[in-house]
Structures are given as C-alpha cells and as structure tokens.
C-alpha positions as a Markdown table, in Angstrom:
| # | Residue | x | y | z |
|---|---|---|---|---|
| 1 | Met | 172.2 | 92.4 | 95.9 |
| 2 | His | 171.6 | 95.4 | 98.0 |
| 3 | Asp | 170.3 | 96.0 | 101.5 |
| 4 | Ile | 166.9 | 97.6 | 101.2 |
| 5 | Lys | 167.1 | 98.9 | 104.8 |
| 6 | Ala | 170.3 | 100.7 | 103.9 |
| 7 | Ile | 168.7 | 102.2 | 100.8 |
| 8 | Arg | 165.8 | 103.4 | 102.8 |
| 9 | Glu | 168.1 | 105.1 | 105.4 |
| 10 | Asn | 170.6 | 106.6 | 102.9 |
| 11 | Pro | 169.3 | 106.7 | 99.4 |
| 12 | Glu | 171.6 | 109.6 | 98.5 |
| 13 | Ile | 174.7 | 107.5 | 99.2 |
| 14 | Phe | 173.5 | 104.8 | 96.8 |
| 15 | Asp | 172.5 | 107.3 | 94.0 |
| 16 | Ala | 175.9 | 109.1 | 94.3 |
| 17 | Ala | 177.8 | 105.7 | 94.1 |
| 18 | Trp | 175.8 | 104.6 | 91.1 |
| 19 | Ala | 176.3 | 107.9 | 89.4 |
| 20 | Lys | 180.0 | 107.2 | 89.6 |
| 21 | Arg | 179.3 | 104.1 | 87.5 |
| 22 | Gly | 177.4 | 106.2 | 84.9 |
| 23 | Leu | 173.8 | 105.3 | 86.1 |
| 24 | Glu | 170.9 | 107.7 | 86.6 |
| 25 | Pro | 169.3 | 107.9 | 90.1 |
| 26 | Gln | 167.8 | 104.6 | 91.0 |
| 27 | Thr | 166.5 | 104.9 | 94.6 |
| 28 | Lys | 163.2 | 106.6 | 93.9 |
| 29 | Ala | 162.0 | 103.7 | 91.7 |
| 30 | Ile | 163.3 | 101.2 | 94.3 |
| 31 | Leu | 161.6 | 103.0 | 97.3 |
| 32 | Asp | 158.4 | 103.6 | 95.4 |
| 33 | Lys | 158.1 | 99.9 | 94.8 |
| 34 | Asp | 159.1 | 99.2 | 98.4 |
| 35 | Val | 156.3 | 101.4 | 99.7 |
| 36 | Leu | 153.8 | 99.6 | 97.5 |
| 37 | Ile | 154.9 | 96.2 | 98.8 |
| 38 | Arg | 154.8 | 97.3 | 102.4 |
| 39 | Lys | 151.3 | 98.8 | 102.0 |
| 40 | Ala | 150.0 | 95.6 | 100.4 |
| 41 | Leu | 151.6 | 93.6 | 103.3 |
| 42 | Lys | 149.9 | 95.9 | 105.8 |
| 43 | Val | 146.5 | 95.4 | 104.1 |
| 44 | Gln | 147.1 | 91.6 | 104.0 |
| 45 | Gln | 148.0 | 91.6 | 107.7 |
| 46 | Glu | 145.0 | 93.6 | 108.7 |
| 47 | Ala | 142.7 | 91.2 | 106.7 |
| 48 | Glu | 144.4 | 88.2 | 108.4 |
| 49 | Gln | 143.7 | 89.8 | 111.8 |
| 50 | Ala | 140.0 | 90.5 | 110.8 |
| 51 | Arg | 139.6 | 86.9 | 109.6 |
| 52 | Asn | 141.1 | 85.4 | 112.7 |
| 53 | Lys | 138.9 | 87.6 | 115.0 |
| 54 | Ala | 135.7 | 86.8 | 113.1 |
| 55 | Ser | 136.5 | 83.1 | 113.0 |
| 56 | Lys | 136.7 | 83.0 | 116.8 |
| 57 | Gln | 133.4 | 85.0 | 117.1 |
| 58 | Ile | 131.6 | 82.5 | 114.8 |
| 59 | Gly | 131.8 | 79.8 | 117.5 |
| 60 | Ala | 130.6 | 82.1 | 120.2 |
| 61 | Ala | 127.6 | 83.2 | 118.0 |
| 62 | Met | 126.7 | 79.6 | 117.2 |
| 63 | Gly | 126.9 | 78.8 | 120.9 |
| 64 | Lys | 124.4 | 81.5 | 121.7 |
| 65 | Gly | 122.1 | 80.3 | 118.9 |
| 66 | Asp | 122.6 | 83.5 | 117.0 |
| 67 | Lys | 122.6 | 82.1 | 113.4 |
| 68 | Glu | 122.2 | 85.5 | 111.8 |
| 69 | Glu | 125.3 | 86.9 | 113.5 |
| 70 | Ala | 127.2 | 83.7 | 112.6 |
| 71 | Glu | 126.3 | 84.0 | 109.0 |
| 72 | Arg | 127.4 | 87.6 | 109.0 |
| 73 | Leu | 130.7 | 86.7 | 110.5 |
| 74 | Lys | 131.2 | 83.9 | 107.9 |
| 75 | Thr | 130.6 | 86.4 | 105.2 |
| 76 | Glu | 133.2 | 88.7 | 106.9 |
| 77 | Val | 135.7 | 85.8 | 107.0 |
| 78 | Ala | 135.1 | 85.0 | 103.3 |
| 79 | Gly | 135.7 | 88.7 | 102.4 |
| 80 | Ala | 138.9 | 88.8 | 104.4 |
| 81 | Lys | 140.1 | 85.6 | 102.7 |
| 82 | Asn | 139.5 | 87.3 | 99.3 |
| 83 | Val | 141.5 | 90.3 | 100.4 |
| 84 | Ile | 144.3 | 88.1 | 101.7 |
| 85 | Ala | 144.5 | 86.2 | 98.4 |
| 86 | Ala | 144.3 | 89.4 | 96.3 |
| 87 | Met | 147.1 | 91.0 | 98.3 |
| 88 | Gln | 149.2 | 87.9 | 98.0 |
| 89 | Val | 149.0 | 88.0 | 94.2 |
| 90 | Gln | 149.9 | 91.7 | 94.3 |
| 91 | Ile | 152.8 | 91.2 | 96.7 |
| 92 | Glu | 154.3 | 88.4 | 94.7 |
| 93 | Ser | 154.0 | 90.4 | 91.5 |
| 94 | Glu | 155.5 | 93.6 | 93.0 |
| 95 | Lys | 158.3 | 91.6 | 94.7 |
| 96 | Ala | 159.2 | 90.0 | 91.4 |
| 97 | Val | 159.6 | 93.4 | 89.8 |
| 98 | Phe | 161.4 | 94.8 | 92.9 |
| 99 | Asn | 163.8 | 91.9 | 93.1 |
| 100 | Asp | 164.7 | 92.1 | 89.4 |
| 101 | Leu | 165.3 | 95.9 | 89.8 |
| 102 | Leu | 167.6 | 95.3 | 92.7 |
| 103 | Ala | 169.3 | 92.3 | 91.1 |
| 104 | Gly | 170.1 | 94.3 | 88.0 |
| 105 | Leu | 172.0 | 97.1 | 89.8 |
| 106 | Pro | 175.8 | 96.9 | 90.2 |
| 107 | Asn | 177.8 | 97.0 | 93.4 |
| 108 | Leu | 178.8 | 100.2 | 95.0 |
| 109 | Pro | 182.5 | 101.2 | 94.5 |
| 110 | Phe | 184.7 | 101.9 | 97.5 |
| 111 | Asp | 185.2 | 105.6 | 98.2 |
| 112 | Ser | 188.9 | 105.1 | 97.4 |
| 113 | Val | 188.3 | 103.9 | 93.8 |
| 114 | Pro | 189.3 | 106.5 | 91.3 |
| 115 | Asp | 186.5 | 108.2 | 89.4 |
| 116 | Gly | 186.4 | 107.7 | 85.6 |
| 117 | Ala | 184.0 | 106.9 | 82.8 |
| 118 | Gly | 185.9 | 104.0 | 81.2 |
| 119 | Glu | 189.1 | 102.1 | 80.8 |
| 120 | Glu | 191.0 | 105.1 | 79.5 |
| 121 | Glu | 190.8 | 106.6 | 83.0 |
| 122 | Asn | 192.1 | 103.5 | 84.9 |
| 123 | Val | 195.1 | 104.3 | 87.1 |
| 124 | Glu | 198.5 | 102.6 | 86.6 |
| 125 | Ile | 199.9 | 101.7 | 89.9 |
| 126 | Arg | 203.3 | 100.4 | 88.8 |
| 127 | Lys | 205.2 | 98.5 | 86.2 |
| 128 | Glu | 207.3 | 95.3 | 86.9 |
| 129 | Gly | 210.0 | 94.1 | 84.6 |
| 130 | Thr | 211.4 | 95.6 | 81.4 |
| 131 | Pro | 210.1 | 94.5 | 78.0 |
| 132 | Asp | 212.9 | 92.9 | 75.8 |
| 133 | Thr | 214.1 | 94.8 | 72.8 |
| 134 | Phe | 214.3 | 92.4 | 69.8 |
| 135 | Asp | 216.7 | 92.7 | 67.0 |
| 136 | Phe | 214.0 | 91.4 | 64.7 |
| 137 | Glu | 210.3 | 92.1 | 64.1 |
| 138 | Pro | 208.5 | 90.1 | 66.9 |
| 139 | Lys | 205.7 | 87.9 | 65.6 |
| 140 | Ala | 202.2 | 87.6 | 67.1 |
| 141 | His | 201.5 | 84.4 | 69.1 |
| 142 | Asp | 199.1 | 83.0 | 66.5 |
| 143 | Asp | 201.8 | 83.3 | 63.8 |
| 144 | Leu | 204.3 | 81.7 | 66.0 |
| 145 | Gly | 202.0 | 78.9 | 67.0 |
| 146 | Glu | 201.0 | 78.1 | 63.5 |
| 147 | Ser | 204.6 | 78.3 | 62.3 |
| 148 | Leu | 205.5 | 75.7 | 64.9 |
| 149 | Gly | 202.7 | 73.5 | 63.7 |
| 150 | Met | 201.2 | 73.3 | 67.2 |
| 151 | Met | 198.4 | 75.9 | 67.1 |
| 152 | Asp | 195.5 | 75.2 | 64.7 |
| 153 | Phe | 192.6 | 77.6 | 64.4 |
| 154 | Glu | 191.4 | 76.2 | 61.0 |
| 155 | Thr | 190.8 | 72.7 | 62.3 |
| 156 | Ala | 189.1 | 74.1 | 65.4 |
| 157 | Ala | 186.8 | 76.3 | 63.2 |
| 158 | Lys | 185.7 | 73.2 | 61.1 |
| 159 | Met | 184.3 | 71.6 | 64.2 |
| 160 | Ser | 183.4 | 74.5 | 66.5 |
| 161 | Gly | 183.4 | 77.8 | 64.5 |
| 162 | Ser | 185.4 | 80.9 | 65.3 |
| 163 | Arg | 187.1 | 81.7 | 68.6 |
| 164 | Phe | 188.4 | 78.2 | 69.2 |
| 165 | Val | 191.8 | 76.6 | 68.9 |
| 166 | Val | 193.5 | 73.2 | 68.9 |
| 167 | Leu | 196.9 | 73.1 | 70.7 |
| 168 | Ser | 199.1 | 70.1 | 70.0 |
| 169 | Gly | 202.5 | 68.7 | 70.8 |
| 170 | Lys | 204.7 | 70.9 | 73.0 |
| 171 | Leu | 202.3 | 73.8 | 73.1 |
| 172 | Ala | 199.6 | 71.4 | 74.6 |
| 173 | Arg | 202.3 | 70.3 | 77.1 |
| 174 | Leu | 203.0 | 74.0 | 77.8 |
| 175 | Asp | 199.4 | 74.7 | 78.5 |
| 176 | Arg | 199.3 | 71.7 | 80.9 |
| 177 | Ala | 202.6 | 72.7 | 82.5 |
| 178 | Leu | 201.3 | 76.3 | 83.2 |
| 179 | Ala | 198.2 | 75.1 | 85.0 |
| 180 | Ala | 200.2 | 72.7 | 87.1 |
| 181 | Phe | 202.8 | 75.3 | 87.9 |
| 182 | Met | 200.1 | 77.9 | 88.9 |
| 183 | Leu | 198.3 | 75.4 | 91.1 |
| 184 | Asp | 201.5 | 74.3 | 92.8 |
| 185 | Ile | 202.4 | 77.9 | 93.7 |
| 186 | Gln | 198.9 | 78.8 | 94.9 |
| 187 | Thr | 198.4 | 75.6 | 97.0 |
| 188 | Glu | 201.9 | 74.9 | 98.3 |
| 189 | Glu | 203.0 | 78.5 | 98.9 |
| 190 | His | 199.9 | 80.7 | 99.2 |
| 191 | Gly | 197.5 | 78.5 | 101.2 |
| 192 | Tyr | 194.8 | 77.9 | 98.7 |
| 193 | Thr | 192.9 | 74.6 | 98.7 |
| 194 | Glu | 192.6 | 73.0 | 95.3 |
| 195 | His | 189.2 | 71.9 | 94.1 |
| 196 | Val | 187.7 | 70.2 | 91.0 |
| 197 | Pro | 184.2 | 71.9 | 91.0 |
| 198 | Pro | 181.3 | 71.3 | 88.6 |
| 199 | Phe | 181.7 | 72.9 | 85.1 |
| 200 | Met | 177.9 | 73.2 | 84.8 |
| 201 | Val | 175.7 | 75.0 | 87.4 |
| 202 | Lys | 172.1 | 75.9 | 87.7 |
| 203 | Ala | 170.6 | 79.4 | 87.6 |
| 204 | Pro | 170.7 | 80.1 | 91.3 |
| 205 | Ala | 174.5 | 79.7 | 91.3 |
| 206 | Met | 174.9 | 82.1 | 88.4 |
| 207 | Tyr | 172.5 | 84.5 | 90.2 |
| 208 | Gly | 174.6 | 84.2 | 93.4 |
| 209 | Thr | 177.8 | 85.5 | 91.8 |
| 210 | Gly | 176.0 | 88.1 | 89.6 |
| 211 | Gln | 176.0 | 86.6 | 86.1 |
| 212 | Leu | 172.2 | 86.4 | 86.2 |
| 213 | Pro | 170.0 | 88.0 | 85.3 |
| 214 | Lys | 171.9 | 90.9 | 83.7 |
| 215 | Phe | 174.5 | 88.9 | 81.8 |
| 216 | Glu | 172.6 | 85.9 | 80.6 |
| 217 | Glu | 173.5 | 86.6 | 76.9 |
| 218 | Asp | 177.2 | 86.1 | 77.8 |
| 219 | Ala | 176.6 | 82.6 | 79.1 |
| 220 | Phe | 176.2 | 79.3 | 77.3 |
| 221 | Lys | 173.0 | 77.5 | 78.5 |
| 222 | Thr | 172.4 | 73.8 | 78.0 |
| 223 | Thr | 169.1 | 72.5 | 76.6 |
| 224 | Gly | 168.3 | 71.5 | 80.2 |
| 225 | Glu | 168.6 | 73.8 | 83.2 |
| 226 | His | 172.3 | 74.2 | 83.4 |
| 227 | Tyr | 174.8 | 76.9 | 82.4 |
| 228 | Leu | 178.4 | 76.3 | 81.5 |
| 229 | Ile | 180.6 | 78.2 | 83.9 |
| 230 | Pro | 182.1 | 81.5 | 82.5 |
| 231 | Thr | 184.7 | 81.2 | 85.3 |
| 232 | Ser | 185.2 | 78.8 | 88.3 |
| 233 | Glu | 184.5 | 81.8 | 90.5 |
| 234 | Val | 180.9 | 80.7 | 90.1 |
| 235 | Ser | 181.4 | 77.2 | 91.4 |
| 236 | Leu | 184.0 | 78.1 | 94.1 |
| 237 | Thr | 182.1 | 81.0 | 95.5 |
| 238 | Asn | 178.8 | 79.1 | 95.6 |
| 239 | Met | 180.5 | 76.5 | 97.8 |
| 240 | Val | 179.4 | 78.7 | 100.8 |
| 241 | Arg | 175.9 | 79.6 | 99.6 |
| 242 | Glu | 173.1 | 79.2 | 102.1 |
| 243 | Ser | 175.7 | 78.5 | 104.9 |
| 244 | Ile | 176.5 | 80.0 | 108.3 |
| 245 | Leu | 180.3 | 79.5 | 108.7 |
| 246 | Asp | 182.3 | 79.4 | 111.8 |
| 247 | Ala | 184.3 | 82.6 | 112.2 |
| 248 | Glu | 187.4 | 80.5 | 113.0 |
| 249 | Ser | 187.2 | 78.9 | 109.6 |
| 250 | Leu | 187.8 | 82.2 | 107.8 |
| 251 | Pro | 189.4 | 83.2 | 105.6 |
| 252 | Arg | 188.7 | 80.3 | 103.3 |
| 253 | Arg | 190.9 | 80.2 | 100.2 |
| 254 | Tyr | 189.9 | 78.1 | 97.2 |
| 255 | Thr | 191.5 | 77.5 | 93.8 |
| 256 | Ala | 190.6 | 75.5 | 90.7 |
| 257 | His | 191.9 | 74.9 | 87.2 |
| 258 | Thr | 188.8 | 74.7 | 84.9 |
| 259 | Pro | 187.7 | 75.4 | 81.4 |
| 260 | Cys | 185.6 | 78.5 | 81.1 |
| 261 | Phe | 182.9 | 79.2 | 78.5 |
| 262 | Arg | 181.8 | 82.6 | 77.3 |
| 263 | Ser | 179.7 | 83.7 | 74.4 |
| 264 | Glu | 181.6 | 87.0 | 74.1 |
| 265 | Ala | 178.3 | 88.5 | 73.1 |
| 266 | Gly | 179.5 | 92.1 | 73.6 |
| 267 | Ser | 182.9 | 91.7 | 71.9 |
| 268 | Ala | 182.0 | 91.6 | 68.2 |
| 269 | Gly | 185.1 | 92.6 | 66.2 |
| 270 | Arg | 187.5 | 92.6 | 69.2 |
| 271 | Asp | 190.5 | 90.2 | 69.2 |
| 272 | Thr | 189.0 | 88.0 | 66.5 |
| 273 | Lys | 192.4 | 86.5 | 65.7 |
| 274 | Gly | 194.4 | 84.4 | 68.0 |
| 275 | Met | 193.9 | 83.2 | 71.6 |
| 276 | Ile | 193.2 | 86.4 | 73.4 |
| 277 | Arg | 189.4 | 86.2 | 73.4 |
| 278 | Gln | 187.9 | 82.7 | 73.0 |
| 279 | His | 184.6 | 81.0 | 73.7 |
| 280 | Gln | 186.5 | 78.3 | 75.6 |
| 281 | Phe | 189.7 | 78.8 | 77.6 |
| 282 | Asn | 191.4 | 77.5 | 80.7 |
| 283 | Lys | 192.0 | 79.5 | 83.9 |
| 284 | Val | 193.3 | 79.0 | 87.4 |
| 285 | Glu | 190.9 | 80.9 | 89.6 |
| 286 | Leu | 191.4 | 82.2 | 93.2 |
| 287 | Val | 188.5 | 82.8 | 95.5 |
| 288 | Ser | 188.6 | 84.0 | 99.1 |
| 289 | Ile | 185.8 | 84.1 | 101.7 |
| 290 | Thr | 186.5 | 86.5 | 104.6 |
| 291 | Lys | 185.2 | 88.5 | 107.4 |
| 292 | Pro | 184.2 | 92.1 | 106.4 |
| 293 | Glu | 187.1 | 93.7 | 108.3 |
| 294 | Asp | 189.6 | 91.4 | 106.6 |
| 295 | Ser | 188.6 | 91.7 | 103.0 |
| 296 | Glu | 190.7 | 94.8 | 102.0 |
| 297 | Ala | 193.9 | 93.2 | 103.3 |
| 298 | Glu | 192.9 | 89.9 | 101.6 |
| 299 | His | 192.5 | 91.8 | 98.3 |
| 300 | Glu | 196.0 | 93.1 | 98.5 |
| 301 | Arg | 197.3 | 89.6 | 99.4 |
| 302 | Met | 195.4 | 88.0 | 96.5 |
| 303 | Arg | 196.9 | 90.5 | 94.0 |
| 304 | Glu | 200.4 | 89.6 | 95.3 |
| 305 | Cys | 199.6 | 85.8 | 94.8 |
| 306 | Ala | 198.6 | 86.5 | 91.2 |
| 307 | Glu | 201.6 | 88.7 | 90.6 |
| 308 | Glu | 204.0 | 86.0 | 91.9 |
| 309 | Ile | 203.2 | 83.8 | 88.9 |
| 310 | Leu | 204.2 | 86.6 | 86.5 |
| 311 | Lys | 207.4 | 87.3 | 88.4 |
| 312 | Arg | 208.4 | 83.6 | 88.4 |
| 313 | Leu | 207.8 | 83.5 | 84.7 |
| 314 | Asp | 209.8 | 86.7 | 84.2 |
| 315 | Leu | 207.0 | 88.3 | 82.2 |
| 316 | Pro | 206.9 | 92.2 | 82.1 |
| 317 | Tyr | 203.6 | 93.4 | 83.5 |
| 318 | Arg | 201.9 | 96.3 | 85.1 |
| 319 | Val | 199.3 | 96.8 | 87.9 |
| 320 | Val | 196.3 | 98.9 | 87.2 |
| 321 | Glu | 193.4 | 100.0 | 89.4 |
| 322 | Leu | 190.1 | 100.2 | 87.6 |
| 323 | Cys | 188.1 | 103.4 | 87.8 |
| 324 | Thr | 184.5 | 103.5 | 88.8 |
| 325 | Gly | 183.2 | 103.4 | 85.2 |
| 326 | Asp | 185.2 | 100.3 | 84.3 |
| 327 | Leu | 184.5 | 98.2 | 87.4 |
| 328 | Gly | 182.8 | 94.8 | 86.9 |
| 329 | Phe | 179.2 | 94.4 | 87.9 |
| 330 | Gly | 179.8 | 92.7 | 91.3 |
| 331 | Ala | 183.1 | 94.5 | 92.2 |
| 332 | Arg | 183.7 | 97.2 | 94.8 |
| 333 | Lys | 187.4 | 97.5 | 93.9 |
| 334 | Thr | 189.4 | 95.8 | 91.2 |
| 335 | Tyr | 193.1 | 95.5 | 90.3 |
| 336 | Asp | 194.0 | 94.3 | 86.7 |
| 337 | Leu | 197.3 | 92.7 | 86.0 |
| 338 | Glu | 198.3 | 93.4 | 82.4 |
| 339 | Val | 201.1 | 91.5 | 80.7 |
| 340 | Trp | 203.3 | 93.0 | 77.9 |
| 341 | Leu | 202.7 | 91.7 | 74.4 |
| 342 | Pro | 205.5 | 92.7 | 72.0 |
| 343 | Ser | 203.3 | 92.1 | 68.8 |
| 344 | Gln | 200.8 | 94.6 | 70.1 |
| 345 | Asp | 203.3 | 97.0 | 71.7 |
| 346 | Thr | 201.1 | 97.2 | 74.7 |
| 347 | Tyr | 199.9 | 95.6 | 77.9 |
| 348 | Arg | 196.9 | 93.3 | 77.9 |
| 349 | Glu | 194.8 | 92.0 | 80.9 |
| 350 | Ile | 195.9 | 88.6 | 82.2 |
| 351 | Ser | 194.2 | 88.8 | 85.6 |
| 352 | Ser | 191.4 | 90.7 | 87.2 |
| 353 | Ile | 191.3 | 90.6 | 91.1 |
| 354 | Ser | 188.2 | 92.0 | 92.7 |
| 355 | Asn | 186.8 | 92.6 | 96.2 |
| 356 | Cys | 183.0 | 92.2 | 96.0 |
| 357 | Gly | 182.3 | 93.0 | 99.6 |
| 358 | Asp | 179.0 | 91.4 | 100.8 |
| 359 | Phe | 177.3 | 91.9 | 97.3 |
| 360 | Gln | 177.5 | 88.2 | 96.3 |
| 361 | Ala | 177.0 | 86.9 | 99.9 |
| 362 | Arg | 173.6 | 88.6 | 100.1 |
| 363 | Arg | 172.6 | 87.0 | 96.8 |
| 364 | Met | 173.8 | 83.6 | 98.1 |
| 365 | Asn | 172.8 | 84.1 | 101.7 |
| 366 | Ala | 176.3 | 83.2 | 102.8 |
| 367 | Arg | 177.0 | 84.3 | 106.4 |
| 368 | Tyr | 179.3 | 83.6 | 109.3 |
| 369 | Lys | 178.7 | 83.5 | 113.1 |
| 370 | Ala | 180.1 | 86.7 | 114.5 |
| 371 | Gly | 178.5 | 86.0 | 117.9 |
| 372 | Glu | 176.0 | 83.8 | 119.6 |
| 373 | Lys | 173.0 | 85.5 | 118.0 |
| 374 | Asp | 174.9 | 87.6 | 115.4 |
| 375 | Asn | 175.1 | 86.1 | 111.9 |
| 376 | Arg | 176.7 | 88.5 | 109.4 |
| 377 | Phe | 177.3 | 88.3 | 105.6 |
| 378 | Val | 180.8 | 87.3 | 104.6 |
| 379 | His | 182.9 | 89.2 | 102.0 |
| 380 | Thr | 183.9 | 87.4 | 98.8 |
| 381 | Leu | 186.9 | 88.0 | 96.6 |
| 382 | Asn | 188.0 | 86.5 | 93.3 |
| 383 | Gly | 190.8 | 86.7 | 90.8 |
| 384 | Ser | 192.7 | 84.9 | 88.1 |
| 385 | Gly | 195.8 | 83.2 | 89.2 |
| 386 | Leu | 196.2 | 83.3 | 86.0 |
| 387 | Ala | 194.4 | 82.9 | 82.7 |
| 388 | Val | 196.3 | 80.0 | 81.3 |
| 389 | Gly | 195.8 | 80.7 | 77.6 |
| 390 | Arg | 196.8 | 84.4 | 77.9 |
| 391 | Thr | 199.9 | 83.4 | 79.9 |
| 392 | Leu | 200.8 | 80.9 | 77.1 |
| 393 | Val | 200.4 | 83.8 | 74.6 |
| 394 | Ala | 202.7 | 86.0 | 76.7 |
| 395 | Ile | 205.4 | 83.4 | 76.9 |
| 396 | Leu | 205.3 | 82.8 | 73.2 |
| 397 | Glu | 205.7 | 86.5 | 72.4 |
| 398 | Asn | 208.2 | 87.5 | 75.0 |
| 399 | Asn | 210.4 | 84.4 | 74.7 |
| 400 | Gln | 210.5 | 84.1 | 70.9 |
| 401 | Asn | 213.7 | 83.8 | 68.9 |
| 402 | Ala | 214.4 | 85.0 | 65.3 |
| 403 | Asp | 214.0 | 81.5 | 64.0 |
| 404 | Gly | 210.5 | 81.2 | 65.5 |
| 405 | Ser | 211.5 | 78.9 | 68.4 |
| 406 | Ile | 210.4 | 79.6 | 71.9 |
| 407 | Asn | 212.6 | 79.6 | 75.0 |
| 408 | Ile | 210.9 | 78.0 | 78.1 |
| 409 | Pro | 211.0 | 80.1 | 81.3 |
| 410 | Ala | 213.3 | 78.5 | 83.8 |
| 411 | Ala | 210.5 | 78.0 | 86.3 |
| 412 | Leu | 208.6 | 75.8 | 83.8 |
| 413 | Val | 211.5 | 73.6 | 82.7 |
| 414 | Pro | 210.8 | 70.9 | 85.4 |
| 415 | Tyr | 207.1 | 70.9 | 84.3 |
| 416 | Met | 208.2 | 70.5 | 80.6 |
| 417 | Gly | 210.2 | 67.4 | 81.3 |
| 418 | Gly | 213.5 | 69.3 | 81.1 |
| 419 | Leu | 212.7 | 70.9 | 77.7 |
| 420 | Ile | 214.3 | 74.3 | 77.4 |
| 421 | Lys | 213.1 | 75.3 | 73.9 |
| 422 | Ile | 210.1 | 74.6 | 71.7 |
| 423 | Glu | 211.1 | 74.2 | 68.0 |
| 424 | Ala | 209.2 | 73.3 | 64.9 |
C-alpha cells in the first residue's frame, strides 16, 4: 500500500518509479479520486456543523415559544441529515474504488535497482562453485527419480491431476532430511525462531502481504472464507499485523517449513514435467521484521543465510539481482539464488529474497514504537531458505552417477541415518 500524503507531495517520484516497472502514469487518477473524496468529506463536515448548530437553536426557539422558527430549524436539520447520508454513500463508494486502485499498484523499486524490462536484463552478481563435468549424459531429475522407483507422477495425477508428485522411500526421506537440515541451520546458527503457522488464512492476511486483490487467480480458495497459503511468508509476516512492537524487540526473525499451494495460473506450458513448478510444494521460509534503517543490512544478511544452505550442500549456484521490470509486486529489491541444473545446462531459481520496505506493513498496519508518541511502520523482508523440492531436484541432478544412483551430500548424511547413496 502507498502513502497518499507522499503521493500528493511528490507525484512525479511515484510515476517515475512505476514507469521503471513498465506502468503508465498513475498519480493523476489517484489524485483526482483523492480530491473527490476530500470534497465529499468537506461537504459532509459542513452539513454536520449545520445540523449541530440548528439542533441547538431548536431548543432556544421552543423556549421562546417561536414554533415557526423551530419548525424551520427542524426542516434544516432534516435536510442536513440527508446531505450527510448522501455524502457518506458517495465517500464509501469513492473510497472503495480509491483503495482498490492503490492496492493494485506495485511497490516502488529502490534507486539502486538496475533498470530493465524483464528477466533477460537481471544482473548476475557472482557465481559460486563449479558445475561438475560428467563423463556420461546427465539425466533430468524426473527420469532419475522414476528410474529409482521413488518419484511417481502417474499415481499423483490419478488422484490430483497434473503438477503433483508422490515421493517414496529414500527420496521421501531426503525431502524430510532437507527440511530438517535447513531449519537447524536457520534456527541454531542464524537466529531465526521456528514456527508452525496456519496453512489456511483469511483474505485480510492475503491482502496484507500483497497476494490480494491482484493475484487472487494464483491462489487456491476453499469453499469457505479461507485461502491455502502460497508461501508461509503470508502466515509469518501477518504475525505482526495490527501491532505496535517495542523497538527493542526488532529485528524479529521467523522461519517455518510448510507446504505451499499455487494454481500457477500464469505458467501454462512452463515446466510441465518434473518437480520444478507444482501446485503443492514444501518450502522453508525466512521472514524478518526490522526498523526502516536496518532493512537493507538485513536483506544482505538474509541472502547470506539462504546461500549458506547451498554452500553446505556443495551445489553450484549464482546470485542475481532482479531488474525493475522483473521485481515481484511487493518488493523494492530482490536477489534470486539460482542453482545449476545439468539436464537443462542452466541455472534455475531456488530462492528469492526480497526487501519490501514498509509496503506490507502499511497494508497490515504493523508498526513499532520509535518514541513516546512516534509509531512508525516496520519494514518486512522475506525469502526462501530454501525451496525444498527444488533443492532435492538439484541434489539428484548434480550428484548422479552413471548407474542412476545418487550420492548424498556429506552435510545430509546424519539426517539420512548414515546413508551415503540412494540406489534403486
């Protein structure tokens, strides 16, 4: 959500920032609607003042026995009440349109974010690790999993349709091991507090983190009033909604391992095979709540926390900064971590780490006490630490042997009960 006062004072800054995201100028429509609302409020306030004044004068007129004047004043009060009611209807109608307009506009990128129209213009910061050279043709993760007899898309499709999978045996154990490993690193070494949050939330929570109203088609909604979370960012970030936090309690760092549910409405034809893009997947999420002056440093720290998982698993990856045209709706700045997949001969996203500034906090009314009478909006940050399924995919592909077996990364061996290799 955006600060209307800031838009009034510097509309050109907002239009310039939105232009970097490929949007036409927006502030004229916003300010025109703002003027209409303020005019209606002024008329309503003037009518309320007239009603109150006339109401007081009725008693005086009656006391003097001036019934004619009292009746005239009663008529004046009735007219003022009609104006007040009419203005209230207009204000509510205009505010609904106004709020929808503001709620549908993305966050403003930081000035430091590279300009660009789309993902082709994202900026590679650095590469870590060297992809292995195989002396055989490396297989894709889905071929490897099916050959092992532990990754079953056909059975999943019978009960759920496309973009689902059944993992079994040692691959199911690997999925569990990865989540436990990630949580242990983030909680024991990086200071995140583990939570088990709700997997279903109501509309205000989805609105608070920016999934609603713009991205409702990407969400799964129950027959009641709940949505399945697309990421535990929604649950974890909303833990501070409608709160005024003590400054001393910041930063707050939350993590959770949850299933995530996405309709993938805009991805028809993309990654239809395998586990890269599914309707249900597991993820370890990282969320930080900070003071405004600390959020940029926290962003760098969060990226390092996510990178550490890839380093411990000895997976080649690269760090990319997203350009203005590829930023997510709520982000002011985003780093993507992309892991190497031999079968695709390219890097694929495994974590997206974003600083949202006060964008989500305004939507959630999440503040902290900066002084005795000074409550300010917090900054919120989120990122994957990591996507469990995609990490499993990367391990299968980067640790495969010619016979189809999979070597277990040393860091995971204790979590796999001492197993060092998965074989059919």
